[in-house]
C-alpha positions in Angstrom: 46.1 98.7 165.8 47.4 95.1 166.2 49.7 93.5 163.7 47.1 91.0 162.5 44.5 93.8 161.9 47.0 95.6 159.6 47.9 92.4 157.7 44.7 90.5 157.1 43.2 93.3 155.1 41.6 92.3 151.8 43.5 89.1 151.5 40.8 87.4 153.5 38.6 87.5 150.4 41.0 88.4 147.5 41.3 85.6 144.9 43.7 85.0 142.1 43.5 86.0 138.5 43.5 84.1 135.3 46.6 82.4 134.0 47.5 83.6 130.5 50.1 82.0 128.3 52.3 85.2 128.1 51.9 86.4 131.6 51.2 83.5 134.0 49.6 84.1 137.3 49.6 81.4 140.1 46.6 79.5 141.1 45.9 76.3 143.0 43.9 74.7 140.3 45.2 71.1 139.7 46.2 68.2 141.7 49.8 68.7 140.5 49.8 72.2 141.8 48.5 71.1 145.2 51.3 68.6 145.4 53.7 71.4 144.6 52.2 73.4 147.5 52.7 70.5 149.8 56.2 69.6 148.8 57.8 72.9 147.7 55.6 75.6 149.3 57.3 78.1 151.5 56.6 78.4 155.2 57.0 74.7 156.2 56.3 74.3 159.9 54.7 77.7 160.4 52.1 77.3 157.6 51.5 73.8 158.8 50.6 75.1 162.3 48.3 77.7 160.7 46.4 75.2 158.6 46.1 72.8 161.6 44.5 75.7 163.6 42.1 76.4 160.8 41.0 72.7 160.6 40.1 72.9 164.3 37.9 76.0 163.6 35.3 73.8 161.8 34.7 71.7 165.0 34.6 74.9 167.2 32.1 76.4 164.8 29.8 73.4 164.9 29.7 73.4 168.7 29.1 77.2 168.7 26.3 76.9 166.2 24.5 74.1 168.2 24.5 76.4 171.2 23.7 79.7 169.7 22.1 78.7 166.4 22.6 82.1 164.7 24.9 83.6 163.7 27.1 80.7 162.8 30.6 81.4 164.1 32.2 80.6 160.8 29.6 82.7 158.8 30.0 85.7 161.1 33.7 85.3 161.5 34.8 84.8 157.9 34.2 88.4 156.9 35.4 91.1 159.3 35.4 94.8 158.3 39.1 95.7 158.3 38.7 98.5 155.9 42.4 99.1 155.5 43.8 99.7 152.0 46.9 98.0 150.6 48.5 101.0 149.0 51.6 101.2 146.8 53.1 103.4 149.6 52.5 100.7 152.2 52.3 97.3 150.3 51.8 94.0 152.1 55.0 92.0 152.3 54.4 88.4 153.4 57.4 86.4 154.7 57.8 83.3 156.8 58.9 85.5 159.7 55.8 87.6 159.3 53.5 84.6 159.3 55.2 83.3 162.4 54.9 86.7 164.2 51.2 86.9 163.4 50.6 83.3 164.5 52.4 84.1 167.8 50.1 87.1 168.3 47.0 85.1 167.6 48.2 82.2 169.9 48.7 84.8 172.7 45.1 86.0 172.1 43.8 82.4 172.3 45.8 81.7 175.5 44.5 84.7 177.2 40.9 84.6 176.0 38.5 85.0 178.9 35.1 83.4 179.4 35.9 80.5 177.0 38.6 77.9 177.4 40.3 78.2 174.0 43.7 77.1 175.2 42.7 73.4 175.3 40.9 73.7 172.0 44.0 75.2 170.3 46.3 72.6 171.8 44.3 69.4 171.5 41.2 70.3 169.5 39.0 69.8 172.6 35.9 71.9 172.0 34.7 74.2 174.8 31.4 73.3 176.4 29.2 76.2 175.3 26.2 74.7 177.1 27.9 74.9 180.5 27.8 78.1 182.6 26.0 81.3 181.8 25.1 82.5 178.3 28.0 84.4 176.8 27.6 88.1 176.5 27.5 89.9 173.2 30.9 91.4 173.8 32.5 88.0 174.3 30.8 86.6 171.3 31.9 89.6 169.2 35.5 89.1 170.3 35.3 85.4 169.5 34.1 86.2 166.0 36.8 88.8 165.5 39.4 86.2 166.6 38.0 83.7 164.1 38.1 86.2 161.3 41.8 86.9 162.1 42.6 83.2 162.0 40.9 82.9 158.6 42.8 85.9 157.4 46.1 84.4 158.5 45.2 81.2 156.6 44.6 83.4 153.4 48.0 84.9 153.8 49.6 81.5 154.4 47.9 80.0 151.3 48.9 82.9 149.2 52.5 82.7 150.4 52.7 78.9 149.8 51.2 79.3 146.4 53.6 82.1 145.5 56.5 79.9 146.7 55.4 77.1 144.4 55.3 79.6 141.5 58.2 81.8 142.5 59.8 81.9 139.1 56.6 83.0 137.4 55.7 85.5 140.1 59.2 86.9 140.1 58.6 88.1 136.5 55.6 90.1 137.8 58.1 92.7 139.2 57.9 94.1 135.7 54.3 95.0 136.5 55.3 97.1 139.6 54.0 100.6 139.1 54.3 101.9 142.6 56.5 104.8 141.7 54.1 105.9 139.0 51.2 105.8 141.5 53.1 107.5 144.2 54.2 110.4 142.0 50.7 110.8 140.5 49.3 110.9 144.0 51.5 113.9 144.7 50.2 116.0 141.8 48.0 119.1 142.5 44.3 118.5 142.2 42.4 119.8 139.2 41.6 122.9 141.2 45.3 123.5 141.8 45.2 122.4 145.4 47.6 120.2 147.3 46.6 116.5 147.9 45.2 115.9 151.3 47.8 115.7 154.1 50.7 116.6 151.7 52.6 119.9 152.4 53.5 120.3 148.7 52.4 119.1 145.3 54.6 117.9 142.4 53.5 120.8 140.3 55.3 123.1 142.8 58.4 121.0 143.4 59.5 120.0 139.9 59.5 123.5 138.3 61.6 124.8 141.3 63.8 121.7 141.7 66.9 123.6 142.7 65.2 125.6 145.4 66.6 125.0 148.9 63.0 125.0 150.1 62.5 121.6 148.5 65.8 120.0 149.3 64.4 117.3 151.6 61.5 116.6 149.3 63.8 116.2 146.3 65.6 113.4 148.0 62.3 111.5 148.4 61.1 112.2 144.9 64.2 111.6 142.8 64.3 107.8 143.1 60.7 107.6 141.9 61.6 109.7 138.9 64.4 107.3 137.9 62.1 104.3 138.4 59.4 106.0 136.3 61.9 106.5 133.5 63.0 102.9 133.8 59.4 101.7 133.3 59.6 102.9 129.7 62.5 100.5 129.1 65.5 102.8 129.4 68.6 101.8 131.3 69.4 103.3 134.7 72.3 105.5 133.5 70.3 106.7 130.5 67.5 107.7 132.9 69.9 109.6 135.2 71.3 111.5 132.2 67.7 112.3 131.0 66.7 113.6 134.4 69.8 115.7 134.8 69.3 117.2 131.4 65.7 118.1 132.2 66.7 119.7 135.5 69.5 121.7 133.8 67.1 123.0 131.2 64.4 123.8 133.7 62.0 121.4 132.0 61.6 118.7 134.6 57.8 119.1 134.8 57.3 118.6 131.0 59.8 115.7 131.2 57.7 114.1 134.0 54.4 114.5 132.2 55.9 112.9 129.1 57.2 109.8 130.9 54.1 109.6 133.1 52.0 109.3 129.9 54.2 106.6 128.5 53.9 104.5 131.7 50.1 105.2 131.8 49.7 103.7 128.3 52.2 100.9 128.7 51.6 99.7 132.2 48.6 101.4 133.9 45.9 101.3 131.3 46.3 97.6 130.4 45.2 96.7 134.0 41.7 97.9 133.2 41.4 96.8 129.6 39.3 93.8 128.4 41.4 90.8 127.4 41.4 89.9 123.7 39.0 87.0 123.5 36.7 85.4 120.9 34.1 84.6 123.6 30.8 86.3 123.1 27.4 86.4 124.9 23.9 87.0 123.6 22.7 90.5 124.3 19.4 92.2 123.9 18.2 95.8 124.2 15.0 96.9 125.9 13.5 100.2 127.0 13.9 101.7 123.5 17.5 100.6 123.3 18.5 102.3 126.6 19.1 99.0 128.5 21.3 96.2 127.5 20.8 92.7 129.0 23.7 90.2 128.6 22.6 86.6 128.9 25.1 84.1 130.3 24.3 80.4 130.4 25.5 78.5 133.5 25.5 75.0 134.9 23.4 75.0 138.1 25.6 74.8 141.2 23.1 74.3 144.0 20.8 76.3 146.3 23.6 78.2 148.0 25.2 79.4 144.8 22.4 79.9 142.2 20.4 82.6 143.9 23.5 84.5 144.8 24.7 84.3 141.1 21.4 86.0 140.0 21.9 88.7 142.6 25.5 89.4 141.4 24.1 90.0 137.9 21.6 92.5 139.2 23.9 94.3 141.6 27.7 94.3 141.0 27.3 93.7 137.3 24.6 96.2 136.8 25.0 99.8 135.6 21.9 101.7 136.8 19.3 101.1 134.0 21.8 100.8 131.2 23.2 97.3 131.7 22.8 94.1 133.7 23.6 90.4 133.4 21.0 87.7 133.4 22.1 84.1 134.2 20.1 81.3 132.5 20.5 77.7 133.8 21.4 75.0 131.3 18.8 72.2 131.4 19.9 68.9 132.9 19.9 66.9 129.6 20.9 69.8 127.3 24.2 70.3 125.6 26.4 72.7 127.6 27.3 75.7 125.5 31.0 76.5 125.1 30.5 79.9 126.9 28.6 78.4 129.8 29.7 79.4 133.3 30.5 76.6 135.7 31.0 77.2 139.5 33.0 74.7 141.5 33.8 74.5 145.2 37.2 73.5 146.5 38.8 73.4 150.0 42.1 75.0 150.9 42.6 77.1 147.7 42.2 80.7 146.8 39.2 81.4 144.7 40.2 81.6 141.0 39.3 81.1 137.4 41.0 78.2 135.7 43.4 79.0 133.0 42.8 75.8 131.1 39.0 76.2 131.4 38.4 79.9 131.5 34.6 79.5 132.1 35.3 77.5 135.3 35.0 79.6 138.4 36.5 77.8 141.4 35.3 79.1 144.8 37.2 78.5 148.1 35.0 76.5 150.4 35.4 79.2 153.1 33.8 82.0 151.1 30.5 80.0 150.7 29.8 80.4 154.4 29.1 84.1 154.2 26.7 85.5 151.6 28.3 89.0 151.5 31.7 87.5 150.9 30.3 85.0 148.4 28.7 87.7 146.3 31.9 89.8 146.2 34.0 86.8 145.3 31.7 85.6 142.5 31.4 89.2 141.2 35.2 89.5 141.2 35.9 86.1 139.6 33.2 86.7 137.0 35.2 89.7 135.9 38.0 87.3 135.0 35.6 85.0 133.1 34.4 88.0 131.1 38.0 89.1 130.4 39.1 91.7 132.9 42.4 91.4 134.8 43.2 91.9 138.4 44.2 95.5 139.1 46.4 94.7 142.0 50.1 94.2 141.8 51.6 91.0 143.2 55.2 89.7 142.7 57.6 87.5 144.5 61.1 88.7 145.6 63.3 85.6 145.4 66.2 87.3 147.2 64.3 88.3 150.3 61.7 85.5 149.8 58.8 87.9 150.3 55.5 88.2 148.5 54.7 91.9 147.7 51.1 92.9 147.2 49.3 96.2 146.8 46.1 97.6 145.2 46.1 100.0 142.3 42.5 101.3 142.9 41.0 100.7 146.4 37.4 101.3 145.1 37.5 98.9 142.1 36.2 95.4 142.8 38.8 93.9 140.4 41.5 95.5 142.5 40.2 95.3 146.0 37.4 93.2 147.5 36.2 95.4 150.3 32.5 95.9 151.1 31.1 98.8 149.1 33.5 98.5 146.2 32.1 98.6 142.7 32.9 98.2 139.0 33.8 101.3 136.9 31.3 102.4 134.3 33.9 101.9 131.6 33.8 98.2 132.2 30.2 98.0 131.1 30.8 99.9 127.9 33.7 97.6 127.0 31.4 94.5 127.5 28.7 96.0 125.3 31.2 96.8 122.6 33.5 93.8 122.7 31.5 90.8 124.2 27.9 91.3 123.0 26.2 89.5 120.2 23.0 91.4 119.3 
């Protein structure tokens, strides 16, 4: 698999979270922040070259669309099924060197692309004449759409890196949210049936009680650092953790020790990722079907024919729990007073989709996601989660020493962690909305 296929991943569609006063998250939401991106953002020449290439895509897409009508090159290319998870074991690490390497790989693909002269387009913006010569085959068109998707994915990484560079001090604090060791150790536990996890030659329940066995010597060396980090997540100093682990090993109680610290970290760091944020905002709810179905009504400011129908679909798909719960969006009349809890959806170019911290009912969509209905639905559904009060359940922090942005997903199936086709919202989210956001 090529480097770009491994790196674009969910960042093509993944947005940003909501900025809270105590734990700020970066977003491109104001003119000042955009200036920051332009003046202080990392990447410099490399990101400039990436953004220049993306601008040329719009012209290429228009020419393609005039010749082939449907599917639009931009619409088909903006969402490509990478289906690779960003795990804590293999997090994404974005650096300037990485962006340059991926750009070189894509440039090489452009230079060697057959059947279409993309070289002149990439260098000067000259659009290939799609009307000349024979009709392009399906395979060529498919390769072209894949290439376009990769370029958009690289743009998403470049935007995310520049944004992180602008907010490096804030994102550096997010290292305290790193729970990779907790997740790695938990993934090594035996299953409920006492079986080893898939592809693992041992499970933690076997190794920890027999820590001094020579059979597990190599395994111990891999597990030990994670045990120390797990202990450190509870607030203890490194030496204190080393002493605690040594005492647990000496007494033969390393497994109980692990379970105790795992539970502390679960409560302190893991569980809050899925909790509903404390908020006074409420929405009107009604019960139908003899009380078995709850309908939450959310007012919204009409956003146009591309957005409004999709918004209704989101309420009846992603934010629906079988027959027990769904969201109904009601447009605010043109001359009516806009309620305080009304949703507003705005479009903006060259940003990551996000919810504004200063206006938490404002959902800002990146212009690129509007071109593809599948991506648009996922993005609105994810960002709506922030409007309602749910946090991102991915981990993202900036290492100021190595100047790299580290990113991984906590739950690859949860839409608030990972925006991959087929992802969904856990049933617990709907119960929390009914209990904490509904006004009956």
